[in-house]
C-alpha positions, 0 to 999 in steps of 0.5 A: 953647518953645512945648511947655514953654508949654504945659504950664507953663500947663496946670499953672496952670489944674490951680491955678486951676480949684478941685478939686470939694468931693465928688470923691475923690483919685482920679475928680479924678487922673483927670478931671485926666488926661482933661483933660491929653488933652484940652488937648494936644487943643487945643494940637495943633490950634491950632498947638502942635507944628508944630515943627521936626521940619516946617520950622516956627519961628514961634509957631503958626498952625494956628488961622489955617486951622482958622478961616478960609473958602476955605481948602484940606481935604481931604475924604473926600468932596468932592462934600458938602463941597468941597475948600474950606472953609465954613461949616459948617466953621468952625462945626464947628471953633468947636465944637472949640475952644469945647468944649476950654476949656468942658471943661478950665475946668470943675471938673467931668465936661462930658460935653456938650462932651466927644460934642460933641469926638467929634462935629467929631472925627467930622465933621473924619474925614469932611469934613477930614482935613488938620485932622484928622491934623493934630491926632491926630499 
């Protein structure tokens, strides 16, 4: 049910965000596809893929762990970032969600949002692997 709600929300979003006037049909479909990829990445980070296979059948709650300090994390380099989320982790996770929303709600390509999103993913790969693998499958 959560997965269906996620896809239906994306379809509604695509209907509400206006298509740029000078964009070709092919370019617009490519933009919609990239937005779907970013939407899914954000939904997985939010917790929409925690499903019954993992024993989780309630509403998504992964965002609570991402957006709070002091929760445990698995870091490749624990000497630099420690094993608990700190203010820097909170800022990176917040930037991740903000950039996802900025890109999905923009009517054109927002390369700044995509580049920041990739930088957040690179940081998460090194300093918060538990959340990186939770949001990338």
